MMTF fields as JSON, N, C-alpha, C and O atoms, coordinates in Angstrom:
{
  "mmtfVersion": "1.0.0",
  "mmtfProducer": "UNKNOWN",
  "numBonds": 191,
  "numAtoms": 192,
  "numGroups": 48,
  "numChains": 1,
  "numModels": 1,
  "chainsPerModel": [1],
  "groupsPerChain": [48],
  "chainIdList": ["A"],
  "bondAtomList": [4, 2, 8, 6, 12, 10, 16, 14, 20, 18, 24, 22, 28, 26, 32, 30, 36, 34, 40, 38, 44, 42, 48, 46, 52, 50, 56, 54, 60, 58, 64, 62, 68, 66, 72, 70, 76, 74, 80, 78, 84, 82, 88, 86, 92, 90, 96, 94, 100, 98, 104, 102, 108, 106, 112, 110, 116, 114, 120, 118, 124, 122, 128, 126, 132, 130, 136, 134, 140, 138, 144, 142, 148, 146, 152, 150, 156, 154, 160, 158, 164, 162, 168, 166, 172, 170, 176, 174, 180, 178, 184, 182, 188, 186],
  "bondOrderList": [1, 1, 1, 1, 1, 1, 1, 1, 1, 1, 1, 1, 1, 1, 1, 1, 1, 1, 1, 1, 1, 1, 1, 1, 1, 1, 1, 1, 1, 1, 1, 1, 1, 1, 1, 1, 1, 1, 1, 1, 1, 1, 1, 1, 1, 1, 1],
  "groupList": [{"groupName": "UNK", "atomNameList": ["N", "CA", "C", "O"], "elementList": ["N", "C", "C", "O"], "formalChargeList": [0, 0, 0, 0], "bondAtomList": [1, 0, 2, 1, 3, 2], "bondOrderList": [1, 1, 2], "singleLetterCode": "X", "chemCompType": "L-PEPTIDE LINKING"}],
  "groupTypeList": [0, 0, 0, 0, 0, 0, 0, 0, 0, 0, 0, 0, 0, 0, 0, 0, 0, 0, 0, 0, 0, 0, 0, 0, 0, 0, 0, 0, 0, 0, 0, 0, 0, 0, 0, 0, 0, 0, 0, 0, 0, 0, 0, 0, 0, 0, 0, 0],
  "groupIdList": [1, 2, 3, 4, 5, 6, 7, 8, 9, 10, 11, 12, 13, 14, 15, 16, 17, 18, 19, 20, 21, 22, 23, 24, 25, 26, 27, 28, 29, 30, 31, 32, 33, 34, 35, 36, 37, 38, 39, 40, 41, 42, 43, 44, 45, 46, 47, 48],
  "secStructList": [7, 2, 2, 2, 2, 2, 2, 2, 2, 2, 2, 2, 2, 2, 2, 2, 2, 2, 2, 2, 2, 2, 2, 2, 2, 2, 2, 2, 2, 2, 2, 2, 2, 2, 2, 2, 2, 2, 2, 2, 2, 2, 2, 2, 2, 2, 2, 7],
  "xCoordList": [36.042, 35.884, 36.042, 34.936, 37.023, 36.933, 35.889, 35.494, 34.932, 34.125, 32.817, 32.012, 33.097, 32.01, 32.411, 31.445, 33.353, 34.279, 33.695, 32.975, 34.09, 33.226, 32.146, 32.145, 30.877, 29.558, 29.322, 28.763, 29.777, 29.566, 30.342, 30.426, 30.861, 31.667, 31.074, 31.248, 30.217, 29.391, 28.195, 27.714, 27.571, 26.762, 26.76, 25.95, 27.723, 28.182, 28.143, 27.236, 29.285, 29.082, 27.804, 27.304, 26.88, 25.569, 24.872, 24.271, 24.979, 24.304, 25.203, 24.394, 26.219, 26.398, 26.752, 27.299, 26.449, 25.918, 24.555, 24.29, 23.768, 22.319, 22.18, 21.452, 22.778, 22.828, 23.085, 22.366, 24.185, 24.969, 23.539, 23.027, 23.239, 22.344, 20.873, 20.198, 20.731, 19.113, 19.887, 19.163, 21.242, 21.906, 21.851, 21.358, 22.335, 22.785, 21.178, 21.067, 20.204, 19.097, 18.263, 17.554, 18.335, 17.978, 18.592, 17.892, 20.128, 20.653, 20.292, 20.395, 19.946, 19.331, 17.705, 17.599, 17.118, 15.992, 16.015, 15.31, 16.757, 17.44, 16.915, 15.882, 18.404, 18.724, 17.615, 17.448, 16.973, 15.699, 14.809, 14.178, 14.622, 13.773, 14.413, 13.644, 15.967, 16.455, 16.11, 15.69, 16.481, 16.547, 14.93, 14.777, 13.844, 12.909, 12.122, 11.374, 12.787, 12.923, 13.215, 12.396, 14.405, 14.982, 14.297, 14.335, 13.771, 12.912, 11.274, 10.584, 11.226, 9.955, 10.288, 9.633, 11.471, 11.544, 11.574, 10.946, 12.597, 12.676, 11.304, 10.925, 10.293, 9.181, 8.342, 8.013, 8.131, 7.472, 8.192, 7.607, 9.693, 9.895, 9.57, 9.053, 9.616, 9.527, 7.73, 7.339, 6.796, 5.442, 5.434, 5.257, 5.681, 5.287, 5.909, 5.484],
  "yCoordList": [67.798, 66.406, 66.737, 66.501, 67.339, 67.441, 67.442, 66.727, 68.679, 68.762, 67.482, 67.219, 66.833, 65.66, 64.923, 64.771, 64.48, 63.271, 63.809, 63.097, 65.443, 66.01, 65.429, 64.503, 65.732, 65.732, 64.024, 63.637, 63.121, 62.174, 61.558, 60.356, 61.818, 61.676, 61.947, 61.344, 63.27, 63.742, 62.787, 62.69, 61.987, 61.619, 60.209, 59.699, 59.941, 58.215, 58.528, 58.219, 59.212, 59.936, 60.0, 59.321, 61.006, 61.057, 59.616, 59.004, 59.156, 57.779, 56.675, 56.289, 56.156, 55.696, 56.232, 55.553, 57.391, 57.848, 57.459, 56.868, 57.72, 57.489, 55.906, 55.35, 55.601, 53.726, 53.58, 52.827, 54.255, 54.211, 54.315, 53.422, 55.323, 55.823, 54.897, 54.793, 54.251, 53.343, 52.129, 51.554, 51.596, 50.654, 50.709, 49.84, 51.649, 52.272, 52.212, 51.836, 52.756, 52.778, 51.625, 51.688, 50.63, 49.304, 48.77, 48.41, 48.585, 48.206, 48.856, 48.241, 49.856, 50.76, 50.147, 49.474, 50.161, 49.559, 47.96, 47.643, 47.293, 46.045, 45.721, 45.243, 46.316, 46.91, 47.242, 46.97, 47.927, 48.247, 47.481, 47.462, 46.716, 45.595, 44.74, 44.299, 44.049, 43.426, 43.753, 43.055, 45.222, 45.652, 45.702, 45.587, 45.945, 45.695, 44.707, 44.869, 43.005, 41.861, 41.729, 41.094, 42.139, 41.688, 42.767, 42.37, 43.85, 44.53, 43.586, 43.51, 43.08, 42.51, 41.44, 41.357, 40.632, 39.491, 39.889, 39.338, 41.241, 41.5, 41.755, 41.054, 42.769, 42.821, 41.777, 41.916, 40.594, 39.444, 38.901, 38.575, 38.893, 38.095, 38.751, 38.102, 40.44, 41.142, 40.961, 41.098, 40.664, 40.921, 39.517, 39.484, 38.588, 37.285, 37.063, 36.167],
  "zCoordList": [74.504, 75.242, 76.425, 76.91, 77.662, 79.056, 79.483, 80.404, 78.56, 79.227, 79.339, 80.231, 77.87, 77.98, 79.185, 79.933, 79.573, 80.498, 81.789, 82.488, 82.215, 83.331, 83.457, 84.269, 82.742, 82.997, 83.244, 84.271, 82.263, 82.475, 83.493, 83.24, 84.389, 85.106, 86.696, 87.755, 86.282, 87.168, 87.276, 88.405, 86.19, 86.032, 86.926, 87.699, 86.562, 87.23, 88.672, 89.445, 88.968, 91.038, 91.246, 92.143, 90.287, 91.516, 91.177, 92.06, 89.955, 90.138, 91.105, 91.95, 91.293, 92.6, 93.917, 94.785, 94.04, 95.648, 95.938, 96.985, 95.172, 95.092, 95.493, 96.314, 94.946, 94.975, 96.15, 96.807, 96.768, 97.855, 98.859, 99.534, 98.737, 99.794, 100.126, 101.15, 98.65, 98.919, 99.657, 100.469, 99.55, 99.679, 101.568, 102.287, 101.894, 102.976, 104.184, 105.351, 103.224, 103.47, 103.895, 104.9, 103.179, 103.603, 104.638, 105.585, 104.7, 105.802, 107.061, 108.122, 107.018, 108.196, 108.262, 109.288, 107.904, 107.922, 108.673, 109.631, 108.149, 108.415, 109.667, 110.135, 110.187, 111.759, 112.853, 114.042, 111.922, 112.939, 113.167, 114.224, 112.181, 112.413, 113.124, 113.978, 113.24, 114.213, 115.706, 116.629, 115.586, 116.876, 117.943, 119.159, 116.704, 117.004, 117.869, 118.833, 116.812, 117.392, 118.322, 118.986, 119.024, 120.14, 121.148, 122.313, 121.002, 121.784, 122.25, 123.267, 121.04, 121.175, 122.417, 123.455, 122.064, 123.119, 124.422, 125.326, 124.588, 126.08, 126.495, 127.433, 125.921, 126.023, 127.063, 128.241, 126.031, 126.311, 127.706, 128.74, 127.439, 129.028, 129.835, 130.744, 130.114, 131.443, 131.781, 132.94, 130.714, 130.651, 131.859, 133.077, 130.953, 132.39, 133.783, 134.513]
}
């Protein structure tokens, strides 16, 4: 029983971890987009 519990616990943990990584990657991409937009606006302002 203990072994079975350990295995399921491990699977749940790894699934949790991978979903966290995916969420983190999405947040990172969104931040990058925002920064890129800000940089673009700055560049446009300086080009005039």
